[in-house]
PASEBA-1860 file (N, C-alpha, C; in nm, 3 decimals):
! residues 246
1> MPTLADPA> 0.068/-0.133/0.000/0.006/0.005/-0.009/0.039/0.120/-0.006 ~ 0.063/0.248/-0.093/0.094/0.352/-0.059/0.081/0.453/0.068 ~ 0.264/0.463/0.069/0.236/0.544/0.221/0.182/0.651/0.198 ~ 0.080/0.694/0.286/0.009/0.837/0.295/0.106/0.921/0.350 ~ 0.095/1.073/0.275/0.206/1.195/0.337/0.095/1.244/0.401 ~ 0.113/1.376/0.502/0.130/1.431/0.546/0.067/1.577/0.442 ~ -0.107/1.613/0.458/-0.143/1.699/0.340/-0.082/1.806/0.324 ~ -0.019/1.880/0.432/0.051/2.003/0.442/0.197/1.972/0.372
9> VLYPDVTA> 0.234/1.877/0.406/0.364/1.806/0.283/0.353/1.833/0.147 ~ 0.249/1.763/0.098/0.221/1.766/-0.038/0.175/1.898/-0.104 ~ 0.080/1.966/-0.019/0.023/2.080/-0.045/0.031/2.200/0.014 ~ 0.185/2.234/-0.003/0.185/2.402/0.104/0.135/2.475/0.071 ~ 0.047/2.501/-0.067/-0.003/2.602/-0.127/-0.139/2.608/-0.100 ~ -0.207/2.481/-0.073/-0.348/2.494/-0.047/-0.348/2.522/0.076 ~ -0.213/2.428/0.168/-0.216/2.470/0.323/-0.213/2.635/0.355 ~ -0.155/2.690/0.256/-0.143/2.835/0.299/-0.262/2.897/0.247
17> CGSLATAL> -0.288/2.878/0.168/-0.514/2.922/0.129/-0.601/2.876/0.264 ~ -0.601/2.781/0.268/-0.685/2.719/0.441/-0.789/2.605/0.392 ~ -0.811/2.600/0.249/-0.900/2.503/0.191/-0.847/2.497/0.055 ~ -0.910/2.345/-0.021/-0.917/2.316/-0.135/-0.978/2.454/-0.235 ~ -1.112/2.455/-0.221/-1.175/2.578/-0.244/-1.130/2.699/-0.269 ~ -1.044/2.758/-0.165/-0.984/2.839/-0.204/-0.888/2.864/-0.297 ~ -0.800/2.763/-0.275/-0.679/2.730/-0.365/-0.693/2.686/-0.484 ~ -0.838/2.642/-0.507/-0.895/2.633/-0.661/-0.900/2.777/-0.703
25> RAEAEGCL> -0.979/2.836/-0.660/-0.985/2.972/-0.721/-0.892/3.038/-0.753 ~ -0.816/3.057/-0.653/-0.639/3.110/-0.662/-0.559/3.088/-0.792 ~ -0.611/2.972/-0.848/-0.529/2.867/-0.918/-0.568/2.901/-1.081 ~ -0.744/2.937/-1.056/-0.783/2.931/-1.174/-0.795/3.101/-1.216 ~ -0.723/3.156/-1.168/-0.747/3.319/-1.186/-0.799/3.404/-1.296 ~ -0.943/3.347/-1.181/-1.068/3.414/-1.231/-1.157/3.321/-1.343 ~ -1.092/3.227/-1.378/-1.198/3.142/-1.440/-1.303/3.086/-1.337 ~ -1.332/3.057/-1.251/-1.405/3.041/-1.173/-1.521/3.117/-1.135
33> GVVPVTSP> -1.496/3.280/-1.176/-1.579/3.366/-1.128/-1.695/3.398/-1.007 ~ -1.795/3.366/-1.051/-1.863/3.344/-0.888/-1.947/3.228/-0.906 ~ -1.869/3.096/-0.951/-1.894/2.964/-0.940/-1.889/2.916/-0.790 ~ -2.017/2.854/-0.736/-1.991/2.833/-0.589/-1.881/2.716/-0.600 ~ -1.805/2.750/-0.525/-1.652/2.602/-0.447/-1.640/2.620/-0.356 ~ -1.714/2.502/-0.291/-1.714/2.482/-0.100/-1.553/2.354/-0.074 ~ -1.544/2.416/0.034/-1.501/2.302/0.118/-1.543/2.205/0.235 ~ -1.537/2.124/0.315/-1.611/2.042/0.404/-1.524/2.145/0.510
41> GSDPLLHA> -1.587/2.127/0.633/-1.565/2.192/0.772/-1.410/2.049/0.773 ~ -1.446/1.905/0.761/-1.385/1.803/0.792/-1.248/1.795/0.657 ~ -1.114/1.815/0.685/-1.026/1.772/0.505/-1.046/1.899/0.446 ~ -1.064/2.005/0.459/-1.056/2.105/0.364/-0.996/2.126/0.263 ~ -0.859/2.028/0.282/-0.744/2.063/0.227/-0.729/1.948/0.109 ~ -0.830/1.846/0.135/-0.817/1.757/0.075/-0.961/1.722/-0.070 ~ -1.072/1.816/-0.006/-1.199/1.811/-0.078/-1.263/1.930/-0.132 ~ -1.286/1.939/-0.248/-1.411/2.042/-0.251/-1.531/2.031/-0.373
49> TVASTLPH> -1.606/2.056/-0.379/-1.753/2.010/-0.440/-1.757/2.117/-0.516 ~ -1.813/2.098/-0.641/-1.844/2.282/-0.798/-1.992/2.256/-0.830 ~ -2.089/2.335/-0.763/-2.209/2.308/-0.829/-2.258/2.318/-0.946 ~ -2.381/2.259/-1.035/-2.354/2.326/-1.159/-2.529/2.333/-1.164 ~ -2.545/2.465/-1.305/-2.675/2.522/-1.294/-2.778/2.404/-1.366 ~ -2.687/2.302/-1.378/-2.823/2.168/-1.423/-2.876/2.129/-1.333 ~ -3.008/2.109/-1.320/-3.090/2.004/-1.221/-3.047/1.854/-1.243 ~ -3.022/1.798/-1.368/-2.982/1.660/-1.329/-2.801/1.621/-1.367
57> RELLQISA> -2.770/1.730/-1.289/-2.584/1.739/-1.269/-2.545/1.720/-1.072 ~ -2.528/1.642/-1.021/-2.482/1.641/-0.882/-2.355/1.746/-0.911 ~ -2.327/1.735/-0.739/-2.192/1.834/-0.763/-2.053/1.772/-0.774 ~ -2.011/1.825/-0.843/-1.858/1.773/-0.901/-1.811/1.773/-0.781 ~ -1.730/1.641/-0.767/-1.672/1.580/-0.658/-1.497/1.623/-0.687 ~ -1.424/1.681/-0.588/-1.288/1.726/-0.637/-1.161/1.632/-0.493 ~ -1.102/1.551/-0.525/-1.047/1.493/-0.382/-0.919/1.510/-0.443 ~ -0.771/1.575/-0.334/-0.698/1.535/-0.348/-0.602/1.381/-0.295
65> WRHERGWS> -0.506/1.369/-0.370/-0.480/1.252/-0.345/-0.342/1.243/-0.205 ~ -0.365/1.155/-0.148/-0.305/1.094/0.005/-0.132/1.071/-0.056 ~ -0.121/0.980/-0.148/-0.009/0.916/-0.147/0.109/1.028/-0.234 ~ 0.040/1.100/-0.328/0.155/1.157/-0.391/0.043/1.281/-0.465 ~ 0.121/1.441/-0.503/0.014/1.509/-0.573/-0.027/1.503/-0.663 ~ -0.157/1.539/-0.632/-0.264/1.537/-0.748/-0.377/1.529/-0.742 ~ -0.489/1.516/-0.798/-0.688/1.521/-0.781/-0.769/1.430/-0.862 ~ -0.838/1.383/-0.823/-0.922/1.335/-0.892/-1.019/1.402/-0.909
73> IRGEDPFQ> -1.172/1.387/-1.002/-1.274/1.428/-0.992/-1.372/1.346/-1.030 ~ -1.502/1.356/-1.007/-1.619/1.279/-0.982/-1.742/1.379/-1.031 ~ -1.799/1.376/-1.124/-1.959/1.419/-1.163/-2.039/1.312/-1.188 ~ -2.122/1.329/-1.127/-2.229/1.200/-1.165/-2.404/1.291/-1.160 ~ -2.460/1.168/-1.218/-2.616/1.214/-1.255/-2.664/1.222/-1.081 ~ -2.802/1.248/-1.087/-2.834/1.285/-0.895/-2.914/1.186/-0.894 ~ -2.982/1.088/-0.987/-3.101/0.988/-1.026/-3.026/0.790/-0.964 ~ -2.922/0.786/-1.050/-2.835/0.678/-1.039/-2.699/0.702/-0.949
81> NMALIDGR> -2.668/0.816/-0.988/-2.570/0.860/-0.912/-2.415/0.776/-0.941 ~ -2.429/0.774/-1.066/-2.311/0.722/-1.160/-2.259/0.771/-1.275 ~ -2.100/0.772/-1.259/-2.018/0.862/-1.289/-2.105/0.944/-1.465 ~ -2.065/1.019/-1.472/-2.097/1.054/-1.638/-1.912/1.118/-1.633 ~ -1.819/1.165/-1.605/-1.737/1.232/-1.592/-1.590/1.176/-1.453 ~ -1.509/1.150/-1.485/-1.401/1.121/-1.409/-1.269/1.184/-1.464 ~ -1.133/1.137/-1.370/-1.057/1.161/-1.435/-0.922/1.224/-1.294 ~ -0.794/1.261/-1.371/-0.671/1.270/-1.262/-0.599/1.327/-1.309
89> TDDLTEVA> -0.545/1.436/-1.264/-0.462/1.532/-1.339/-0.354/1.551/-1.184 ~ -0.240/1.627/-1.203/-0.163/1.708/-1.109/-0.146/1.879/-1.118 ~ -0.265/1.912/-1.219/-0.249/2.022/-1.240/-0.385/2.070/-1.201 ~ -0.373/2.197/-1.096/-0.500/2.244/-1.055/-0.603/2.347/-1.162 ~ -0.476/2.374/-1.237/-0.567/2.504/-1.361/-0.642/2.401/-1.384 ~ -0.622/2.289/-1.478/-0.675/2.180/-1.488/-0.838/2.160/-1.482 ~ -0.808/2.123/-1.360/-0.921/2.118/-1.219/-1.052/2.203/-1.261 ~ -0.990/2.323/-1.279/-1.044/2.451/-1.270/-1.134/2.467/-1.395
97> RAARAWHD> -1.064/2.453/-1.505/-1.134/2.449/-1.609/-1.261/2.313/-1.630 ~ -1.270/2.210/-1.585/-1.320/2.095/-1.568/-1.432/2.155/-1.511 ~ -1.397/2.195/-1.350/-1.508/2.256/-1.247/-1.597/2.362/-1.332 ~ -1.554/2.473/-1.427/-1.612/2.558/-1.481/-1.718/2.528/-1.580 ~ -1.681/2.464/-1.652/-1.759/2.391/-1.723/-1.838/2.314/-1.692 ~ -1.803/2.203/-1.589/-1.932/2.113/-1.547/-2.033/2.179/-1.503 ~ -1.971/2.333/-1.431/-2.093/2.435/-1.348/-2.180/2.478/-1.478 ~ -2.139/2.546/-1.583/-2.169/2.604/-1.669/-2.254/2.556/-1.772
105> GADLDDIR> -2.288/2.369/-1.712/-2.355/2.292/-1.822/-2.330/2.281/-1.954 ~ -2.213/2.278/-1.986/-2.142/2.282/-2.096/-2.158/2.100/-2.153 ~ -2.156/2.074/-2.272/-2.162/1.912/-2.292/-2.056/1.839/-2.231 ~ -2.108/1.712/-2.251/-1.996/1.588/-2.141/-1.808/1.651/-2.260 ~ -1.866/1.643/-2.373/-1.801/1.664/-2.466/-1.728/1.784/-2.484 ~ -1.770/1.867/-2.493/-1.673/2.002/-2.445/-1.634/1.967/-2.305 ~ -1.686/1.931/-2.198/-1.582/1.970/-2.097/-1.450/1.862/-2.111 ~ -1.442/1.800/-2.150/-1.304/1.717/-2.201/-1.235/1.772/-2.295
113> RVAPFVHL> -1.301/1.842/-2.357/-1.196/2.005/-2.466/-1.184/2.030/-2.408 ~ -1.237/2.130/-2.297/-1.186/2.257/-2.199/-1.047/2.185/-2.119 ~ -1.057/2.066/-2.066/-0.966/1.980/-1.962/-0.952/1.841/-2.010 ~ -0.812/1.847/-2.096/-0.831/1.693/-2.197/-0.830/1.546/-2.086 ~ -0.748/1.608/-1.908/-0.744/1.499/-1.855/-0.894/1.411/-1.824 ~ -0.986/1.507/-1.835/-1.143/1.449/-1.795/-1.138/1.299/-1.895 ~ -1.209/1.202/-1.835/-1.219/1.122/-1.900/-1.403/1.044/-1.900 ~ -1.472/1.062/-1.984/-1.572/0.987/-2.032/-1.643/0.885/-2.001
121> SGRFEVPD> -1.720/0.845/-1.907/-1.755/0.744/-1.874/-1.856/0.637/-1.984 ~ -1.906/0.737/-2.077/-1.987/0.646/-2.175/-2.112/0.729/-2.161 ~ -2.165/0.751/-2.077/-2.299/0.739/-2.014/-2.366/0.878/-2.063 ~ -2.459/0.863/-2.105/-2.474/1.064/-2.177/-2.642/1.073/-2.060 ~ -2.648/1.199/-2.083/-2.767/1.244/-1.951/-2.922/1.258/-1.973 ~ -2.949/1.180/-1.918/-3.095/1.197/-1.948/-3.205/1.278/-1.806 ~ -3.205/1.345/-1.887/-3.257/1.460/-1.781/-3.399/1.404/-1.772 ~ -3.453/1.392/-1.785/-3.643/1.326/-1.797/-3.578/1.173/-1.769
129> RDPVRLTE> -3.513/1.102/-1.739/-3.478/1.002/-1.670/-3.580/0.908/-1.750 ~ -3.582/0.888/-1.854/-3.627/0.828/-1.925/-3.577/0.674/-1.917 ~ -3.627/0.556/-1.894/-3.574/0.435/-1.890/-3.503/0.361/-1.989 ~ -3.590/0.407/-2.089/-3.503/0.322/-2.243/-3.380/0.407/-2.254 ~ -3.389/0.593/-2.207/-3.282/0.584/-2.293/-3.160/0.547/-2.175 ~ -3.183/0.550/-2.025/-3.094/0.499/-1.905/-3.033/0.410/-1.906 ~ -3.120/0.271/-1.991/-3.089/0.168/-2.028/-2.977/0.173/-2.141 ~ -2.990/0.234/-2.227/-2.908/0.278/-2.375/-2.779/0.363/-2.316
137> SEWQSMRK> -2.776/0.462/-2.218/-2.680/0.474/-2.182/-2.570/0.387/-2.084 ~ -2.645/0.311/-1.998/-2.550/0.218/-1.971/-2.519/0.070/-2.011 ~ -2.568/0.071/-2.149/-2.471/-0.014/-2.256/-2.357/0.057/-2.336 ~ -2.383/0.195/-2.306/-2.282/0.261/-2.422/-2.177/0.306/-2.301 ~ -2.204/0.277/-2.175/-2.107/0.286/-2.070/-2.041/0.182/-2.052 ~ -2.075/0.074/-2.069/-2.044/-0.080/-2.075/-1.937/-0.117/-2.160 ~ -1.983/-0.078/-2.299/-1.881/-0.128/-2.367/-1.771/-0.039/-2.412 ~ -1.826/0.092/-2.411/-1.700/0.172/-2.345/-1.585/0.110/-2.223
145> EAGELEYA> -1.620/0.106/-2.125/-1.547/0.075/-2.043/-1.491/-0.123/-2.060 ~ -1.534/-0.158/-2.154/-1.486/-0.293/-2.190/-1.372/-0.280/-2.282 ~ -1.362/-0.172/-2.358/-1.282/-0.180/-2.472/-1.162/-0.095/-2.415 ~ -1.152/-0.051/-2.317/-1.051/0.018/-2.262/-0.974/-0.080/-2.131 ~ -1.038/-0.175/-2.094/-0.968/-0.229/-2.005/-0.869/-0.314/-2.050 ~ -0.757/-0.348/-1.973/-0.615/-0.377/-1.963/-0.564/-0.509/-1.935 ~ -0.691/-0.589/-1.892/-0.625/-0.661/-1.844/-0.600/-0.803/-1.988 ~ -0.588/-0.920/-1.897/-0.489/-1.000/-2.017/-0.627/-1.091/-2.088
153> WQEKYQAL> -0.734/-1.064/-1.983/-0.923/-1.113/-2.035/-0.962/-1.040/-2.118 ~ -0.918/-0.886/-2.150/-1.006/-0.795/-2.219/-1.111/-0.791/-2.316 ~ -1.007/-0.886/-2.427/-1.070/-0.933/-2.504/-1.189/-1.025/-2.526 ~ -1.189/-1.125/-2.387/-1.270/-1.231/-2.401/-1.401/-1.140/-2.328 ~ -1.349/-1.086/-2.222/-1.489/-1.005/-2.165/-1.570/-0.918/-2.259 ~ -1.474/-0.838/-2.375/-1.539/-0.736/-2.476/-1.640/-0.821/-2.576 ~ -1.570/-0.927/-2.637/-1.651/-1.016/-2.708/-1.800/-1.043/-2.572 ~ -1.782/-1.097/-2.485/-1.937/-1.112/-2.409/-2.035/-1.004/-2.414
161> IEAAHAQP> -1.964/-0.869/-2.363/-2.050/-0.763/-2.382/-2.118/-0.735/-2.517 ~ -2.018/-0.749/-2.616/-2.069/-0.719/-2.706/-2.238/-0.846/-2.829 ~ -2.122/-0.945/-2.753/-2.241/-1.056/-2.830/-2.350/-1.085/-2.739 ~ -2.381/-1.027/-2.602/-2.482/-0.948/-2.536/-2.554/-0.826/-2.597 ~ -2.496/-0.749/-2.642/-2.571/-0.598/-2.694/-2.631/-0.605/-2.802 ~ -2.565/-0.745/-2.926/-2.623/-0.801/-3.041/-2.776/-0.849/-3.032 ~ -2.808/-0.896/-2.868/-2.931/-0.969/-2.874/-3.038/-0.843/-2.837 ~ -3.099/-0.841/-2.923/-3.231/-0.716/-2.868/-3.315/-0.751/-2.813
169> ALRALYPF> -3.295/-0.904/-2.691/-3.408/-0.973/-2.613/-3.296/-0.888/-2.506 ~ -3.192/-0.901/-2.492/-3.074/-0.862/-2.374/-3.028/-0.742/-2.404 ~ -3.010/-0.672/-2.488/-3.000/-0.485/-2.544/-3.070/-0.434/-2.423 ~ -3.240/-0.471/-2.462/-3.359/-0.428/-2.403/-3.363/-0.384/-2.255 ~ -3.308/-0.533/-2.201/-3.285/-0.520/-2.005/-3.206/-0.399/-1.965 ~ -3.165/-0.361/-1.860/-3.028/-0.254/-1.813/-2.953/-0.368/-1.775 ~ -2.824/-0.359/-1.842/-2.688/-0.409/-1.760/-2.654/-0.380/-1.677 ~ -2.577/-0.484/-1.595/-2.503/-0.438/-1.481/-2.410/-0.558/-1.453
177> TSHWALRF> -2.305/-0.513/-1.356/-2.199/-0.615/-1.344/-2.120/-0.579/-1.216 ~ -2.086/-0.669/-1.192/-2.047/-0.709/-1.034/-1.930/-0.837/-1.057 ~ -1.792/-0.801/-0.992/-1.658/-0.864/-1.005/-1.670/-0.931/-1.166 ~ -1.718/-0.853/-1.276/-1.711/-0.793/-1.387/-1.804/-0.956/-1.457 ~ -1.926/-0.991/-1.384/-2.034/-1.101/-1.448/-2.113/-0.990/-1.447 ~ -2.164/-1.030/-1.646/-2.292/-0.958/-1.673/-2.451/-1.021/-1.633 ~ -2.501/-0.934/-1.564/-2.644/-0.945/-1.534/-2.728/-0.881/-1.604 ~ -2.849/-0.865/-1.585/-2.941/-0.783/-1.670/-3.071/-0.757/-1.525
185> STTTRPHL> -3.139/-0.649/-1.590/-3.239/-0.628/-1.495/-3.365/-0.585/-1.590 ~ -3.505/-0.585/-1.488/-3.575/-0.506/-1.543/-3.627/-0.342/-1.521 ~ -3.518/-0.315/-1.420/-3.550/-0.181/-1.385/-3.395/-0.091/-1.392 ~ -3.436/0.050/-1.364/-3.260/0.088/-1.388/-3.230/0.101/-1.258 ~ -3.086/0.150/-1.201/-3.068/0.192/-1.079/-3.176/0.318/-1.040 ~ -3.162/0.327/-0.906/-3.104/0.251/-0.789/-3.154/0.135/-0.708 ~ -3.267/0.102/-0.788/-3.347/0.000/-0.710/-3.334/-0.115/-0.800 ~ -3.239/-0.241/-0.849/-3.190/-0.322/-0.991/-3.343/-0.430/-0.903
193> TAVGVCLT> -3.363/-0.522/-1.055/-3.447/-0.596/-1.067/-3.363/-0.715/-1.144 ~ -3.317/-0.797/-1.076/-3.210/-0.905/-1.155/-3.295/-1.030/-1.230 ~ -3.304/-1.038/-1.339/-3.343/-1.181/-1.416/-3.259/-1.191/-1.521 ~ -3.331/-1.337/-1.536/-3.262/-1.402/-1.608/-3.123/-1.442/-1.583 ~ -3.018/-1.510/-1.616/-2.906/-1.546/-1.571/-2.749/-1.459/-1.572 ~ -2.641/-1.539/-1.514/-2.538/-1.463/-1.505/-2.456/-1.524/-1.604 ~ -2.377/-1.405/-1.680/-2.271/-1.431/-1.786/-2.097/-1.405/-1.721 ~ -2.027/-1.486/-1.761/-1.920/-1.492/-1.704/-1.770/-1.508/-1.764
201> TSSDGTYG> -1.700/-1.481/-1.783/-1.557/-1.522/-1.878/-1.492/-1.614/-1.755 ~ -1.395/-1.679/-1.806/-1.345/-1.787/-1.688/-1.227/-1.808/-1.758 ~ -1.119/-1.838/-1.653/-0.999/-1.797/-1.657/-0.918/-1.884/-1.788 ~ -0.989/-1.980/-1.805/-0.953/-2.083/-1.921/-0.994/-2.063/-2.053 ~ -1.072/-1.925/-2.063/-1.120/-1.900/-2.169/-1.245/-1.911/-2.201 ~ -1.326/-2.006/-2.145/-1.483/-2.024/-2.186/-1.547/-1.942/-2.091 ~ -1.650/-1.947/-2.127/-1.767/-1.845/-2.086/-1.880/-1.922/-2.050 ~ -1.912/-1.867/-1.859/-2.006/-1.937/-1.778/-2.161/-1.876/-1.837
209> VGRTFITP> -2.238/-1.973/-1.801/-2.388/-1.918/-1.781/-2.423/-2.009/-1.622 ~ -2.474/-1.918/-1.550/-2.537/-1.978/-1.432/-2.678/-1.872/-1.370 ~ -2.773/-1.988/-1.288/-2.893/-1.942/-1.239/-2.818/-1.800/-1.137 ~ -2.740/-1.816/-1.059/-2.696/-1.744/-0.945/-2.530/-1.661/-0.966 ~ -2.515/-1.615/-0.878/-2.437/-1.496/-0.870/-2.227/-1.597/-0.962 ~ -2.219/-1.600/-1.049/-2.086/-1.616/-1.100/-2.081/-1.768/-1.081 ~ -2.158/-1.875/-1.027/-2.139/-1.988/-1.015/-2.225/-2.016/-1.155 ~ -2.134/-2.114/-1.246/-2.190/-2.153/-1.416/-2.266/-2.244/-1.404
217> DLGLFATA> -2.337/-2.294/-1.321/-2.418/-2.427/-1.317/-2.504/-2.464/-1.451 ~ -2.546/-2.387/-1.518/-2.579/-2.378/-1.652/-2.494/-2.453/-1.756 ~ -2.345/-2.451/-1.729/-2.270/-2.470/-1.842/-2.190/-2.397/-1.911 ~ -2.050/-2.396/-1.927/-1.961/-2.367/-1.973/-1.957/-2.339/-2.146 ~ -1.943/-2.253/-2.241/-1.914/-2.261/-2.321/-1.821/-2.185/-2.439 ~ -1.756/-2.242/-2.503/-1.658/-2.205/-2.607/-1.638/-2.070/-2.673 ~ -1.783/-1.999/-2.672/-1.824/-1.874/-2.748/-1.857/-1.800/-2.690 ~ -1.861/-1.632/-2.669/-1.950/-1.544/-2.630/-2.099/-1.563/-2.689
225> HEAVAAAV> -2.088/-1.611/-2.804/-2.212/-1.645/-2.892/-2.303/-1.736/-2.815 ~ -2.244/-1.824/-2.779/-2.293/-1.976/-2.767/-2.363/-1.955/-2.612 ~ -2.294/-1.897/-2.520/-2.325/-1.851/-2.385/-2.434/-1.724/-2.379 ~ -2.476/-1.624/-2.477/-2.507/-1.514/-2.513/-2.678/-1.566/-2.526 ~ -2.666/-1.704/-2.600/-2.740/-1.771/-2.704/-2.819/-1.829/-2.582 ~ -2.755/-1.862/-2.514/-2.802/-1.998/-2.364/-2.890/-1.859/-2.236 ~ -2.809/-1.772/-2.281/-2.871/-1.691/-2.180/-3.021/-1.635/-2.233 ~ -3.054/-1.587/-2.385/-3.172/-1.549/-2.451/-3.257/-1.660/-2.408
233> HRLPSGLG> -3.237/-1.806/-2.425/-3.305/-1.915/-2.434/-3.357/-1.899/-2.294 ~ -3.325/-1.828/-2.175/-3.321/-1.902/-2.068/-3.456/-1.750/-2.007 ~ -3.427/-1.648/-2.091/-3.567/-1.562/-2.029/-3.647/-1.543/-2.030 ~ -3.689/-1.533/-1.925/-3.894/-1.558/-1.902/-3.969/-1.473/-1.996 ~ -4.094/-1.489/-2.015/-4.176/-1.426/-2.164/-4.257/-1.322/-2.080 ~ -4.282/-1.206/-2.134/-4.341/-1.106/-2.109/-4.328/-1.040/-1.969 ~ -4.146/-0.978/-2.029/-4.078/-0.897/-1.921/-4.175/-0.750/-1.996 ~ -4.155/-0.751/-2.085/-4.238/-0.593/-2.115/-4.118/-0.463/-2.106
241> PVRLGG> -4.110/-0.345/-2.116/-4.016/-0.243/-2.121/-3.930/-0.217/-1.924 ~ -3.832/-0.200/-1.946/-3.768/-0.170/-1.858/-3.825/-0.036/-1.778 ~ -3.840/-0.067/-1.634/-3.879/0.081/-1.553/-3.757/0.087/-1.483 ~ -3.825/0.254/-1.433/-3.718/0.329/-1.371/-3.679/0.220/-1.251 ~ -3.586/0.221/-1.163/-3.602/0.165/-1.037/-3.584/0.223/-0.917 ~ -3.660/0.333/-0.889/-3.675/0.431/-0.783/-3.831/0.459/-0.751
END
């Protein structure tokens, strides 16, 4: 585990300002203007938040690292509390640019353009909470994440996600993962309603299908398409459209 350093040692400039919020304003050289930036009473050197003018955006969370100098950001939607953007940088000015764009309601792609360290999760904003669109957004995020993985089994996992997405019956369901096991729900977050089987990738390169979490009690398959076909076959009939999970 990395050694946790004294914040005053890593961030003498922030310490001199008294809080990350104040330091962020000073570093931004007017970029933040009247944008509300606050730090909590506990750990003011390590945390700050920036509000958005858009009601479908949560506060942008800004956190300082404890083992080396740098900052992380995370911006979520308020209904599912899932990341729309995140990122890590050692440039506080870039953090300020991202914060200003988040506050002003800039498109997610535009936030990344003004602050290239920003990582887009692949989710898009759904202000009206349409469950079908939230489902499409989650599939897009899952496919993007699968393509960005750097694990040895990344190609196998990506093949599973793509094969499942290609099946209309599964694509109509809300996807979610736990420990890289692919599952499906008839409701969106925040309250999922699991349905059907659980799909997994195995260390031997096969794909598992199971009735319960991770255990492939319904069989192992050589290809992702075979496993997905088995999952489709075991879906209950009459599921109907995805509903809001809350």
